[in-house]
Each structure stands twice: as C-alpha cells, then as structure tokens.
N, C-alpha and C positions, 0 to 999 in steps of 0.2 A: 488472227490472220488465216486466210485460206491456204491450203497446202496443194502443191502440184509437183509432179515428178517429170524430170527430163533425163535423157541418156546422151552421153557424149563419149568421145574417144580422145585420149591424150595425144597431144601433138609432139611428134619426135623432132620436127624441125620448125623453126620460127623464122621470121623475116618477111620482107615484102614479097619475094618470089613465092614462098610457101603459102602465105595467106591469100595471095591472088589465085593460086591454083585451087585452094580450098573453096573459095567463093565461086569459082567456075563450076565446081562439083555440087553446089547447092548447100555448102556448109558455111557457118559463121564462126570465125575465130573468137575464142573467149579466154579469160583468165579467172582463176579461182584463188582469191587471197585468203590465207588462213592466219593463224597466230604465229607460225614459224617465221623467224626473222634472220636476215643475214646482213651484216654491216649496218644494223639499225633499220633496215628496210624490210617490209613484208615479202616473203617468198611466194611467188605465184606458180600455180599449176596451169600450164598452157594446154588447152583442149579445144575441141571443135564440136559444134552441135548443128544438126541439120536445120535449115531455115524453117521447115514445117514444124519442128519441135518448138522453136522459139516463138512462133506466131502467137501461140496461146498465152505467152508471157508479155509480149511487147504491145500487141494491139488490144489492150484491155484497160479499163479504168481501175481494176482491182490490184491490190498488192498481195504477194504470196510469200510464204516460206517455201523454199524449193528443195526438193530432194534430188540432188545431182548425182547420177550414177555414172562413174567414170571407170570403165573397164572392170565392172563388177563390184566396185567399192562405192558405198553411199556417202555423200557429204550433205550436211544441212547448211543451206545458204540463203542469202537474200540478194536480189539484183541491185547493184550500186550505180552503174552507169552504162548508157548505151550510146554508141557513136553511130550517127546516120550519114549516108551519102548526101552531100549538099544539094544534089540535083534530083536523084531518083528517090531519095528518102529511104533507101534500103538499109538495113542494119549492117554496119561494117565490123563492129567489135562490141563485145559485151563483157563487163567486169562483174564478177560475183564476189561476195564476201562471206566467208564461212562463219557460222554462228554456233553457240552452244547454250546450254540451259542456264548457266551462271552469269555470263557476261552480257551486260546491257548493250543494245545497239541503238543507233540514231537513224531514223528513216522517216520519209515523208508520207503522211497519211491523208487520204482524200477527205475533204470537207463535205458534209451533208447538211444542208439547211433544212431545219424542221419547223413546220408551222407556216401560216400565212401572216406576213408582217402587217401591222396596223397601217404603216405607211403605204403599202401596196393596196390595201383596202381603200385608202384615201386617194388613190390614183397615182401614187409614185411608182418608181421602177426599181426593182431589186438589182443591186450590182454586186457580184461576187468578185472580190479583188484577188484572192489567192485560192488555188484549187487544192493545195496540200499544206499541211502544217507539220513541221519536223518535231518528232517526239523521241524520247529516250526511255527505254525499258527493256527487260528481257523479252525476247521475241514472242514467247507464249502469251504475254500480257498485252501485246499490241493489237488493238481492234482493227477491223476491216475499214472503218471510217470513223470520223469524229462528228458527232451530232452537235449542231449549233442552233439553239432555239431562237428564232427571229420574231416570234409572235408579237412581242411588245415594241418592236423597232419602228420608230416613226420617221416621217419624211425629214431628211437632213441629218439624220442620226446614223451612227455606225457602231459596229462591234469590233473591238481590237483583241488581239491574241491575249493580252494581259487580263482580260475579263473572263477568260475561259479556264476551267480546271477539270481534270479527269482523274478518277481514282486509279492509282497504281502506275501512272505514267508521268514523266516530266516533260513539259513543253520546252523545246529547244529553240523554236522560232522567236525572234525579238518580240517583246511585249507591245511595242508601239506599232507593229504591223496591223493594218486594217484588214479584217477578214471579209466583211461585207458592209454595205450601206444602202440606204434607200434614197434615191435621187428624185428631185422634183421634176415632173414632166410638164409639158405645155398645158395638157388637160387639167392636171392638178392645180397648176397656177391659175388657170382661168376659173376653175371652180372656187378656189380660195378668194379670188378677187370678187366674184359674183356674190359669195356669201358675205364678204365685208361690205359691199355696196348695199345689199339688202338690209344688213344690220344697221348701217348708217342711215338709210332711208326710214327705217322703222323708228329711229330715235327722233 
C-alpha cells in the first residue's frame, strides 16, 4: 500500500452545531477508531482535517496507509468510511481505523484487469462487475491493486472471486461474486453468424 500523511486537530466539542461551524471554516469532522473499548464499543478520537488535506485521499482510485498526525502525535490508520452530501457530493464526515503491525485488517482493494481477453479479440465487450475485492491481511502485506489475468477469457465466460488467489492475503469477498465477464456484442454475433453460414455453404 502507498503511504500518505495528513495533519489534524482534536475536536474539543462535538455535535451538529460544532460540526457545522467546522465545515464553514473548510474543515471536515473525522473520527479515529482504535483498539481501546468502552462498554464493548470502540472509543473514537474526534478530530478535524482541512478539506484541502483530505482531497488527496478522497478523490483518488488508490488506497493508502495513512499517517495521521493529531496535535503532534502520529497514528497509523486506514480510511474506513466517507459520508458525502447527497446534493453537493462534498465530504461530510470521515471515519479512520487505527492499524498496527500484528493485527490483520479487512479492506477493499482495486481490481486491475491484465491482458487482452480472447473474447474481446473476437469482438466481445469486457464488463468489470466489481471495482474492489475485500481482502484480509496485515496492512504491510496488502497490495495497491489485485491483478486479474483475463487473457484466456472467452465470450460468454466470466471470472469469479473463488477462482482467484494471492500469496499472503485472504480474500473476504464471497467466492460466487463475478469479477468480470466478456459479453456478446452485435458485431460479434453477426461475425459468428456469417462464419456459420460460410461453413454451412462450404459443406
């Protein structure tokens, strides 16, 4: 995983009024959840980060391990959830989860299709069904993306999660989920029909 650093400040007050004031000042309210628990629930550190700092995390296809500096203290974390405004699409709230060297985490990793599928060469259309696959592993072992070799994939065929395996990580997404497939197109169907007619005529 790539690494990135952001700086924030702890929030002394929480609630709707306080978060509204933060957003007006160009900050986004956040929570950092660690291993500390209270009454069975994880304890969160409430903090705020400027929108300009968060842009590099939110508007990117990459995933990062994040060094979160809060009032001079560094925390290693991953981003777990972002809440967006339903109309403006501006980030309203971000949750981070603190990680360490020993404890595995589960996170969605982008899928990268590798190779030119046989079905595409035959005139079909590649269809990517999911953009990320959930994996579980210590954060140091998590790759930036998961390569899926589609070279041998033919028209009408698909690749499911259960057909994939990667060293050092456990796939958490259901095995029955389709990752990608090659769909028949009108041109491919026409070409196939023409080939069949020519074959029949030759007989």
